[in-house]
N, C-alpha and C positions, 0 to 999 in steps of 0.2 A: 529416481532417474528418469529421465525424457529420452524415449527411443524412437529413432526416428529411422523407418521403412526405407533402403534404398530402390529405386525405382531404373531403367537401363535408359532414360530418354531425360532423365536428370543432371545439371549440372551441380559442381561443389556448390558454389554461390548457392543454390537454391537448395541447396542439402543443410548450408549453415545456416540460411535465415530461417527453417523449418525446426531447427535444433533451439535455436535462440528462442525462436515465439514460442514452443513448447517449456521450458524453462522459465521465460517469464510466464506464463500461467500459470504454472505449476510453483510457483512462488520461491524458489531456486536464490535468485537474486537478492532478493528481499531477505530470504534467511542469511544468505552471508553478510552480507552488510550487517546485521543485526549482531553476525557474532565477531565481524572482525576487531572490534574492540570491546571488552569487558566494563559495564555499567554496575554498579552499586544498587543493591535492589533499593536501597533510601529511595535514591539517584530516579530509580524507577519511579517510586510511586509517588515520589514529588511530581514527577515530570504527567504521569495519568492522573494526580487533583487537578493540576495547573489546568492540562486539557480538557477537565470535566468541568471545570469554572468556566473555561472560555465557551464552552456546549451551553451550557445553562445562559450563561449572559447574551449570546447570540440571538439563544430562544425567546428570552423575555423582551430583547428587543422589536424582534420581529412580531410579535403580541401586541407590545406598548402601541408599535406603526398599525397595525391593523385597527387595533380600539380608539385611534384616533380618528380612521375613516368613520368609523360609527355613531362618535361624539358629534 
């Protein structure tokens, strides 16, 4: 859990901003979003496969584009 140390000269708004920033950097908000709904393991695997396929296809497109300039 992120901790914010209070200084005497800071306003409450500044303290809240610091807390939000620390929460974002620690990944707390993304973890909350993940745990909001249950996702079946098969759906997780399917999504990971699709993302991997997209990544590979994107890499291939970039390579082909680079090769086009050399030929």
